[in-house]
DSSP file (Angstrom, degrees, kcal/mol; ACC not computed):
  #  RESIDUE AA STRUCTURE BP1 BP2  ACC     N-H-->O    O-->H-N    N-H-->O    O-->H-N    TCO  KAPPA ALPHA  PHI   PSI    X-CA   Y-CA   Z-CA
    1    1 A X     >        0   0    0      0, 0.0     4,-1.6     0, 0.0     5,-0.1   0.000 360.0 360.0 360.0 -43.5   41.1   -1.2    1.1
    2    2 A X  H  >  +     0   0    0      1,-0.2     4,-2.0     2,-0.2     5,-0.2   0.860 360.0  52.6 -68.8 -32.2   39.3   -0.9   -2.2
    3    3 A X  H  > S+     0   0    0      1,-0.2     4,-1.9     2,-0.2    -1,-0.2   0.838 108.6  50.0 -65.9 -35.2   37.6   -4.2   -1.6
    4    4 A X  H  > S+     0   0    0      2,-0.2     4,-2.5     1,-0.2    -1,-0.2   0.851 108.7  51.7 -74.6 -31.3   36.4   -3.2    1.7
    5    5 A X  H  X S+     0   0    0     -4,-1.6     4,-2.1     2,-0.2    -2,-0.2   0.902 109.9  49.3 -68.9 -41.3   35.0    0.1    0.3
    6    6 A X  H  X S+     0   0    0     -4,-2.0     4,-2.9     2,-0.2    -2,-0.2   0.908 112.0  50.1 -62.2 -43.1   33.1   -1.8   -2.4
    7    7 A X  H  X S+     0   0    0     -4,-1.9     4,-2.5     2,-0.2    -2,-0.2   0.933 111.1  47.0 -65.6 -43.4   31.7   -4.2    0.3
    8    8 A X  H  X S+     0   0    0     -4,-2.5     4,-1.8     2,-0.2    -1,-0.2   0.858 112.7  49.3 -61.6 -35.9   30.5   -1.4    2.5
    9    9 A X  H  X S+     0   0    0     -4,-2.1     4,-2.5     2,-0.2     5,-0.2   0.916 112.4  49.3 -68.7 -43.6   28.9    0.5   -0.4
   10   10 A X  H  X S+     0   0    0     -4,-2.9     4,-2.2     1,-0.2    -2,-0.2   0.897 110.3  50.5 -58.6 -42.7   27.2   -2.7   -1.4
   11   11 A X  H  X S+     0   0    0     -4,-2.5     4,-2.0     2,-0.2    -1,-0.2   0.900 109.8  49.2 -61.9 -43.1   26.0   -3.3    2.1
   12   12 A X  H  X S+     0   0    0     -4,-1.8     4,-2.6     2,-0.2     5,-0.3   0.906 111.5  49.5 -68.9 -42.8   24.5    0.1    2.4
   13   13 A X  H  X S+     0   0    0     -4,-2.5     4,-2.5     1,-0.2    -1,-0.2   0.919 112.1  47.4 -63.7 -37.0   22.7   -0.1   -0.9
   14   14 A X  H  X S+     0   0    0     -4,-2.2     4,-2.2    -5,-0.2    -1,-0.2   0.867 110.9  52.4 -72.7 -30.5   21.2   -3.5    0.0
   15   15 A X  H  X S+     0   0    0     -4,-2.0     4,-1.5     2,-0.2    -2,-0.2   0.898 112.8  44.6 -70.3 -38.4   20.1   -2.1    3.5
   16   16 A X  H  X S+     0   0    0     -4,-2.6     4,-2.2     2,-0.2     5,-0.2   0.941 114.0  49.6 -72.2 -38.8   18.4    0.9    1.9
   17   17 A X  H  X S+     0   0    0     -4,-2.5     4,-2.3    -5,-0.3    -2,-0.2   0.929 110.3  50.2 -58.5 -43.9   16.7   -1.3   -0.8
   18   18 A X  H  < S+     0   0    0     -4,-2.2    -1,-0.2     1,-0.2    -2,-0.2   0.862 111.1  49.4 -65.8 -35.5   15.5   -3.8    1.8
   19   19 A X  H  < S+     0   0    0     -4,-1.5    -1,-0.2    -5,-0.2    -2,-0.2   0.929 111.2  49.6 -69.3 -46.3   14.0   -0.9    3.9
   20   20 A X  H  < S+     0   0    0     -4,-2.2     2,-1.2     1,-0.2    -2,-0.2   0.926 111.9  47.5 -62.7 -48.1   12.2    0.6    0.9
   21   21 A X     <  +     0   0    0     -4,-2.3    -1,-0.2    -5,-0.2    -4,-0.0  -0.741  64.7 165.9 -98.9  90.0   10.6   -2.7   -0.3
   22   22 A X        -     0   0    0     -2,-1.2    -1,-0.1    -3,-0.2    -2,-0.1   0.234  61.5 -98.9 -95.0  15.4    9.2   -4.1    2.9
   23   23 A X  S >  S+     0   0    0      1,-0.1     3,-0.8    -5,-0.0    -2,-0.1   0.561  86.2 125.8  86.7   5.8    7.1   -6.7    1.1
   24   24 A X  T 3   +     0   0    0      1,-0.2     4,-0.1     3,-0.0    -1,-0.1   0.683  67.7  61.5 -75.5 -15.8    3.8   -4.9    1.1
   25   25 A X  T 3  S+     0   0    0      2,-0.1     2,-0.4     0, 0.0    -1,-0.2   0.753  86.1  85.3 -76.1 -25.0    3.4   -5.2   -2.6
   26   26 A X  S <  S-     0   0    0     -3,-0.8     2,-0.1     1,-0.1     0, 0.0  -0.640  83.6-127.1 -85.2 127.6    3.4   -8.9   -2.5
   27   27 A X        -     0   0    0     -2,-0.4     2,-0.2     1,-0.1    -2,-0.1  -0.443  26.1-111.4 -76.8 149.9   -0.2  -10.3   -1.8
   28   28 A X        -     0   0    0     -2,-0.1     2,-0.4    -4,-0.1    -1,-0.1  -0.446  30.2-110.7 -75.1 147.0   -0.5  -12.7    1.1
   29   29 A X        +     0   0    0     -2,-0.2     2,-0.4     1,-0.0    -1,-0.1  -0.608  38.9 173.2 -77.7 129.8   -1.4  -16.4    0.4
   30   30 A X        -     0   0    0     -2,-0.4    -1,-0.0     0, 0.0    -2,-0.0  -0.879  24.5-138.8-140.7 106.9   -4.8  -17.3    1.5
   31   31 A X        -     0   0    0     -2,-0.4     4,-0.1     1,-0.1    -2,-0.0  -0.310   4.4-143.7 -62.8 145.2   -5.9  -20.8    0.5
   32   32 A X  S    S+     0   0    0      2,-0.1     2,-0.3     3,-0.0    -1,-0.1   0.753  86.9  41.9 -78.4 -27.9   -9.4  -21.4   -0.8
   33   33 A X  S    S-     0   0    0      1,-0.1     2,-0.1     2,-0.0    -2,-0.1  -0.800 104.8 -85.9-115.7 161.7   -9.7  -24.8    0.9
   34   34 A X        -     0   0    0     -2,-0.3    -2,-0.1     1,-0.1     4,-0.1  -0.385  29.8-146.2 -69.4 148.6   -8.5  -25.9    4.3
   35   35 A X  S    S+     0   0    0     -4,-0.1     2,-0.5    -2,-0.1    -1,-0.1   0.575  79.9  70.5 -90.3 -10.1   -4.8  -26.9    4.2
   36   36 A X  S    S-     0   0    0      2,-0.0    -2,-0.1     3,-0.0     2,-0.0  -0.942  83.9-124.5-111.1 127.9   -5.3  -29.6    6.9
   37   37 A X    >   -     0   0    0     -2,-0.5     3,-1.0     1,-0.1     4,-0.1  -0.342   7.9-138.7 -63.3 140.4   -7.2  -32.8    6.3
   38   38 A X  G >  S+     0   0    0      1,-0.2     3,-1.7     2,-0.1     4,-0.2   0.674  98.9  75.9 -75.5 -14.7  -10.1  -33.6    8.6
   39   39 A X  G >  S+     0   0    0      1,-0.3     3,-1.2     2,-0.2     4,-0.3   0.631  74.6  76.8 -74.9  -8.1   -8.9  -37.1    8.6
   40   40 A X  G X  S+     0   0    0     -3,-1.0     3,-1.0     1,-0.2    -1,-0.3   0.706  81.5  69.8 -66.4 -18.9   -6.2  -36.2   10.9
   41   41 A X  G X  S+     0   0    0     -3,-1.7     3,-1.5     1,-0.2    -1,-0.2   0.678  78.9  76.3 -71.8 -13.3   -8.7  -36.2   13.6
   42   42 A X  G <  S+     0   0    0     -3,-1.2    -1,-0.2     1,-0.3    10,-0.2   0.815  90.2  58.1 -66.5 -26.1   -8.9  -39.9   13.3
   43   43 A X  G <  S+     0   0    0     -3,-1.0    -1,-0.3    -4,-0.3     2,-0.2   0.431  82.1 109.0 -79.3  -1.1   -5.6  -40.1   15.2
   44   44 A X    <   -     0   0    0     -3,-1.5     3,-0.2     1,-0.1     8,-0.1  -0.534  48.8-167.2 -80.5 147.4   -7.0  -38.2   18.3
   45   45 A X  S    S+     0   0    0     -2,-0.2    -1,-0.1     1,-0.1    -3,-0.0   0.286  70.3  83.0-111.2   5.4   -7.5  -40.2   21.6
   46   46 A X        +     0   0    0      0, 0.0    -1,-0.1     0, 0.0     2,-0.1   0.060  64.6 109.8-105.2  26.9   -9.5  -37.6   23.4
   47   47 A X        -     0   0    0      1,-0.2     5,-0.1    -3,-0.2     4,-0.0  -0.411  65.1-109.5 -93.3 173.5  -13.0  -38.3   22.0
   48   48 A X        -     0   0    0     -2,-0.1    -1,-0.2     3,-0.1     7,-0.1   0.291  60.2 -56.3 -81.7-147.3  -16.1  -39.8   23.7
   49   49 A X  S    S+     0   0    0      2,-0.1     2,-0.2     3,-0.0     3,-0.1   0.697 112.2  84.7 -73.7 -18.7  -17.7  -43.2   23.2
   50   50 A X  S    S-     0   0    0      1,-0.1    -3,-0.0     2,-0.1     5,-0.0  -0.560  91.8-102.0 -78.9 146.4  -18.2  -42.6   19.5
   51   51 A X    >>  -     0   0    0     -2,-0.2     4,-1.8     1,-0.1     3,-0.6  -0.279  34.8-110.5 -59.8 158.6  -15.4  -43.4   17.0
   52   52 A X  H 3>>S+     0   0    0      1,-0.2     4,-2.1   -10,-0.2     5,-1.8   0.764 114.9  62.2 -65.2 -23.5  -13.5  -40.3   15.8
   53   53 A X  I 34>S+     0   0    0      3,-0.2     5,-3.3     1,-0.2     6,-0.2   0.922 109.8  38.2 -65.5 -42.1  -14.9  -40.6   12.4
   54   54 A X  I <45S+     0   0    0     -3,-0.6     5,-0.2     3,-0.2    -2,-0.2   0.795 125.6  38.8 -78.9 -32.2  -18.6  -40.1   13.5
   55   55 A X  I  <5S+     0   0    0     -4,-1.8    -2,-0.2     3,-0.1    -3,-0.2   0.756 135.0   6.5 -95.3 -24.8  -17.7  -37.5   16.2
   56   56 A X  I  X5S+     0   0    0     -4,-2.1     4,-1.6    -5,-0.2    -3,-0.2   0.706 125.7  44.4-123.5 -57.7  -15.0  -35.4   14.5
   57   57 A X  I  ><S+     0   0    0     -5,-1.8     4,-2.6     1,-0.2     5,-0.2   0.977 113.1  45.6 -66.4 -61.2  -14.3  -36.2   10.9
   58   58 A X  H  ><S+     0   0    0     -5,-3.3     4,-2.2     1,-0.2    -1,-0.2   0.853 111.6  50.8 -52.6 -45.0  -17.9  -36.6    9.4
   59   59 A X  H  > S+     0   0    0     -6,-0.2     4,-2.5    -5,-0.2    -1,-0.2   0.911 111.7  49.3 -63.7 -38.7  -19.4  -33.4   11.1
   60   60 A X  H  X S+     0   0    0     -4,-1.6     4,-2.5     2,-0.2    -2,-0.2   0.926 110.3  48.7 -66.8 -42.3  -16.4  -31.4    9.7
   61   61 A X  H  X S+     0   0    0     -4,-2.6     4,-2.2     1,-0.2    -1,-0.2   0.909 113.1  49.8 -64.1 -36.8  -16.8  -32.8    6.1
   62   62 A X  H  X S+     0   0    0     -4,-2.2     4,-2.8    -5,-0.2    -2,-0.2   0.913 109.6  50.6 -61.5 -43.3  -20.6  -31.9    6.4
   63   63 A X  H  X S+     0   0    0     -4,-2.5     4,-2.9     2,-0.2    -2,-0.2   0.922 110.9  48.6 -64.0 -43.6  -19.9  -28.4    7.6
   64   64 A X  H  X S+     0   0    0     -4,-2.5     4,-2.2     2,-0.2    -1,-0.2   0.902 112.4  48.3 -63.7 -37.2  -17.5  -27.9    4.6
   65   65 A X  H  X S+     0   0    0     -4,-2.2     4,-1.9     2,-0.2    -2,-0.2   0.934 113.1  48.6 -65.7 -43.5  -20.1  -29.2    2.1
   66   66 A X  H  X S+     0   0    0     -4,-2.8     4,-2.6     1,-0.2     5,-0.2   0.942 110.8  50.2 -62.6 -46.0  -22.7  -26.9    3.7
   67   67 A X  H  X S+     0   0    0     -4,-2.9     4,-1.7     1,-0.2    -1,-0.2   0.877 111.1  49.6 -63.7 -37.9  -20.3  -23.9    3.5
   68   68 A X  H  X S+     0   0    0     -4,-2.2     4,-1.7     2,-0.2    -1,-0.2   0.874 111.4  48.3 -63.5 -36.9  -19.6  -24.6   -0.2
   69   69 A X  H  X S+     0   0    0     -4,-1.9     4,-2.6     2,-0.2    -2,-0.2   0.926 112.7  48.0 -70.6 -46.6  -23.3  -24.9   -1.0
   70   70 A X  H  X S+     0   0    0     -4,-2.6     4,-2.4     1,-0.2    -1,-0.2   0.855 110.4  53.1 -63.4 -35.7  -24.1  -21.6    0.9
   71   71 A X  H  X S+     0   0    0     -4,-1.7     4,-2.3    -5,-0.2    -1,-0.2   0.878 109.8  46.9 -67.6 -39.5  -21.2  -19.9   -0.9
   72   72 A X  H  X S+     0   0    0     -4,-1.7     4,-2.0     2,-0.2    -2,-0.2   0.877 112.5  49.6 -71.8 -38.1  -22.5  -21.0   -4.2
   73   73 A X  H  X S+     0   0    0     -4,-2.6     4,-2.6     2,-0.2    -2,-0.2   0.890 110.3  51.3 -63.4 -38.8  -26.0  -19.9   -3.4
   74   74 A X  H  X S+     0   0    0     -4,-2.4     4,-2.5    -5,-0.2    -2,-0.2   0.938 110.2  48.5 -66.5 -45.0  -24.8  -16.5   -2.2
   75   75 A X  H  X S+     0   0    0     -4,-2.3     4,-2.2     2,-0.2    -1,-0.2   0.900 109.0  52.8 -60.9 -39.2  -22.9  -16.0   -5.4
   76   76 A X  H  X S+     0   0    0     -4,-2.0     4,-2.5     1,-0.2    -2,-0.2   0.955 110.9  48.5 -58.4 -51.0  -25.9  -16.9   -7.5
   77   77 A X  H  X S+     0   0    0     -4,-2.6     4,-2.3     1,-0.2    -2,-0.2   0.872 108.7  52.0 -64.1 -32.9  -28.0  -14.4   -5.6
   78   78 A X  H  X S+     0   0    0     -4,-2.5     4,-2.2     2,-0.2    -1,-0.2   0.901 110.0  49.5 -67.3 -38.0  -25.5  -11.7   -6.0
   79   79 A X  H  X S+     0   0    0     -4,-2.2     4,-2.2     2,-0.2    -2,-0.2   0.909 112.1  48.8 -60.4 -41.0  -25.4  -12.4   -9.8
   80   80 A X  H  X S+     0   0    0     -4,-2.5     4,-2.3     1,-0.2    -2,-0.2   0.917 111.6  47.6 -68.5 -39.7  -29.2  -12.2   -9.8
   81   81 A X  H  X S+     0   0    0     -4,-2.3     4,-2.1     1,-0.2    -1,-0.2   0.897 111.1  53.0 -68.6 -38.7  -29.3   -8.8   -7.8
   82   82 A X  H  X S+     0   0    0     -4,-2.2     4,-2.2    -5,-0.2    -1,-0.2   0.909 109.9  47.8 -63.6 -40.4  -26.6   -7.5  -10.2
   83   83 A X  H  X S+     0   0    0     -4,-2.2     4,-2.0     1,-0.2    -2,-0.2   0.907 111.5  50.1 -71.7 -40.4  -28.8   -8.4  -13.3
   84   84 A X  H  X S+     0   0    0     -4,-2.3     4,-2.8     2,-0.2    -1,-0.2   0.855 108.2  52.7 -60.4 -39.8  -31.8   -6.8  -11.7
   85   85 A X  H  X S+     0   0    0     -4,-2.1     4,-2.4     2,-0.2     5,-0.2   0.881 110.0  49.7 -60.3 -44.4  -29.8   -3.6  -11.0
   86   86 A X  H  X S+     0   0    0     -4,-2.2     4,-2.4    -5,-0.2    -2,-0.2   0.941 111.3  48.1 -60.9 -45.2  -28.8   -3.5  -14.6
   87   87 A X  H  X S+     0   0    0     -4,-2.0     4,-2.2     1,-0.2    -2,-0.2   0.930 114.7  44.6 -60.7 -52.3  -32.3   -4.0  -15.8
   88   88 A X  H  X S+     0   0    0     -4,-2.8     4,-2.7     1,-0.2    -1,-0.2   0.862 112.0  51.2 -67.6 -34.3  -33.7   -1.4  -13.6
   89   89 A X  H  X S+     0   0    0     -4,-2.4     4,-1.4     2,-0.2    -1,-0.2   0.937 112.2  48.3 -64.9 -44.6  -31.0    1.2  -14.3
   90   90 A X  H  X S+     0   0    0     -4,-2.4     4,-0.7    -5,-0.2    -2,-0.2   0.887 114.7  45.8 -65.7 -38.0  -31.5    0.8  -18.0
   91   91 A X  H  < S+     0   0    0     -4,-2.2     3,-0.3     1,-0.2    -2,-0.2   0.855 110.9  52.1 -69.6 -38.9  -35.3    1.1  -17.6
   92   92 A X  H  < S+     0   0    0     -4,-2.7    -1,-0.2     1,-0.2    -2,-0.2   0.765  99.0  64.8 -72.6 -24.6  -35.1    4.2  -15.3
   93   93 A X  H  < S-     0   0    0     -4,-1.4    -1,-0.2    -5,-0.2    -2,-0.2   0.870  92.2-152.5 -68.7 -33.1  -32.8    6.1  -17.7
   94   94 A X     <  -     0   0    0     -4,-0.7    -2,-0.1    -3,-0.3     6,-0.1   0.187  32.3 -56.7  77.0 157.8  -35.5    6.3  -20.4
   95   95 A X    >   -     0   0    0      1,-0.1     3,-0.7    -4,-0.1     2,-0.3  -0.360  59.9-107.5 -69.1 152.9  -34.7    6.6  -24.1
   96   96 A X  T 3  S+     0   0    0      1,-0.2    -1,-0.1     3,-0.0     3,-0.1  -0.622  96.4  24.7 -79.3 133.5  -32.6    9.4  -25.3
   97   97 A X  T 3  S+     0   0    0      1,-0.3     2,-0.3    -2,-0.3    -1,-0.2   0.283  97.6  98.1 101.4 -10.0  -34.2   12.2  -27.3
   98   98 A X  S <  S-     0   0    0     -3,-0.7    -1,-0.3     1,-0.0     2,-0.2  -0.821  76.6-108.2-111.9 152.7  -37.7   11.9  -25.9
   99   99 A X        -     0   0    0     -2,-0.3     2,-0.4    -3,-0.1    -4,-0.1  -0.529  30.3-131.9 -76.6 143.1  -39.3   13.9  -23.1
  100  100 A X        -     0   0    0     -2,-0.2     2,-0.4    -6,-0.1    -1,-0.0  -0.756  17.8-152.8 -99.6 145.2  -39.9   12.2  -20.0
  101  101 A X        -     0   0    0     -2,-0.4     2,-0.4     4,-0.0     4,-0.1  -0.871   8.4-156.6-118.8 146.2  -43.3   12.4  -18.3
  102  102 A X  S    S-     0   0    0     -2,-0.4     3,-0.1     2,-0.1    -2,-0.0  -0.658  75.7 -50.3-121.5  73.4  -44.2   12.1  -14.6
  103  103 A X  S    S+     0   0    0     -2,-0.4     2,-0.3     1,-0.2    -2,-0.0   0.468 123.3  70.1  78.6   3.8  -47.7   11.1  -14.3
  104  104 A X  S    S-     0   0    0      2,-0.1    -1,-0.2     0, 0.0    -2,-0.1  -0.896  83.9-115.6-138.1 175.7  -49.0   13.9  -16.7
  105  105 A X        +     0   0    0     -2,-0.3     2,-0.1    -4,-0.1    -4,-0.0  -0.064  63.5 136.1-104.7  35.9  -48.8   14.7  -20.3
  106  106 A X        -     0   0    0     -6,-0.0     2,-0.3     1,-0.0    -2,-0.1  -0.320  32.0-167.2 -74.1 159.5  -46.8   17.9  -20.0
  107  107 A X    >   -     0   0    0     -6,-0.1     3,-1.4    -2,-0.1     2,-0.1  -0.899  36.7 -61.6-140.9 176.0  -44.0   18.7  -22.3
  108  108 A X  T 3  S+     0   0    0     -2,-0.3     3,-0.1     1,-0.3    -9,-0.0  -0.370 117.2   0.6 -69.0 135.5  -41.1   21.1  -22.5
  109  109 A X  T 3  S+     0   0    0      1,-0.2     2,-1.1    -2,-0.1    -1,-0.3   0.742  82.5 156.6  64.3  28.1  -42.2   24.9  -22.7
  110  110 A X    <   +     0   0    0     -3,-1.4     3,-0.2     1,-0.1    -1,-0.2  -0.734   6.1 164.0 -82.8 106.6  -45.9   24.0  -22.6
  111  111 A X    >>  +     0   0    0     -2,-1.1     4,-1.8     1,-0.2     3,-1.0   0.080  33.0 115.3-111.2  21.9  -47.3   27.2  -21.3
  112  112 A X  T 34 S+     0   0    0      1,-0.3    -1,-0.2     2,-0.2     5,-0.1   0.752  72.7  58.2 -68.6 -22.8  -50.9   26.7  -22.1
  113  113 A X  T 34 S+     0   0    0     -3,-0.2     3,-0.3     1,-0.2    -1,-0.3   0.751 109.5  46.9 -78.1 -21.8  -52.0   26.7  -18.5
  114  114 A X  T <4 S+     0   0    0     -3,-1.0     2,-0.6     1,-0.3    -2,-0.2   0.874 121.5  33.9 -79.3 -39.4  -50.5   30.3  -18.2
  115  115 A X  S  < S-     0   0    0     -4,-1.8    -1,-0.3     2,-0.0    -4,-0.1  -0.814  83.1-158.2-122.9  85.8  -52.0   31.7  -21.3
  116  116 A X        -     0   0    0     -2,-0.6     2,-0.5    -3,-0.3    -3,-0.1  -0.322  20.4-119.3 -67.2 150.3  -55.5   30.2  -21.9
  117  117 A X        -     0   0    0     -5,-0.1     2,-0.3    -2,-0.0    -1,-0.1  -0.786  26.9-130.3 -87.5 126.7  -56.8   30.3  -25.5
  118  118 A X        -     0   0    0     -2,-0.5     2,-0.5     1,-0.0    -1,-0.0  -0.635  18.4-127.1 -79.5 135.3  -60.1   32.3  -25.7
  119  119 A X        -     0   0    0     -2,-0.3     2,-0.4     1,-0.0    -1,-0.0  -0.709  19.3-134.2 -79.9 130.4  -62.9   30.6  -27.6
  120  120 A X        -     0   0    0     -2,-0.5     2,-0.8     1,-0.0    -1,-0.0  -0.630  11.8-136.8 -81.8 133.6  -64.4   32.6  -30.3
  121  121 A X        -     0   0    0     -2,-0.4     2,-0.6     2,-0.0    -1,-0.0  -0.826  14.5-156.3 -94.8 118.5  -68.2   32.7  -30.5
  122  122 A X        -     0   0    0     -2,-0.8     2,-0.5     2,-0.0    -2,-0.0  -0.800   6.6-158.9 -93.6 123.0  -69.3   32.4  -33.9
  123  123 A X        -     0   0    0     -2,-0.6     2,-0.3     2,-0.0    -2,-0.0  -0.836  15.2-130.7-102.9 135.9  -72.8   33.9  -34.6
  124  124 A X              0   0    0     -2,-0.5    -2,-0.0     1,-0.1     0, 0.0  -0.681 360.0 360.0 -81.6 137.6  -74.8   32.8  -37.5
  125  125 A X              0   0    0     -2,-0.3    -1,-0.1     0, 0.0    -2,-0.0   0.394 360.0 360.0-118.1 360.0  -76.3   35.6  -39.6
């Protein structure tokens, strides 16, 4: 009786645990390269007048090579764009502690255009 109670309790615990961890934490396997060799196409019998190497294998190898070159070029462009963003963000921020100008030579609390200074006329005697 005691052994069956332990087995039932263990079964319930395992069932609850398996429902809670449904495997969503585990990342899925996604290979970087194809897992099937293009040379398996050499064994096919349904090709045309050309040998399988020239009609199936070689074009697939060229496509893979092209894809790798385009991926490398895309990554290089992304790095260049990121570098340009960093440069422009740093230049747009301006140095700290100085007033920023926008096409004019104004500065903070410059009120000279509201209160013009009168010129004194000096007369010679």
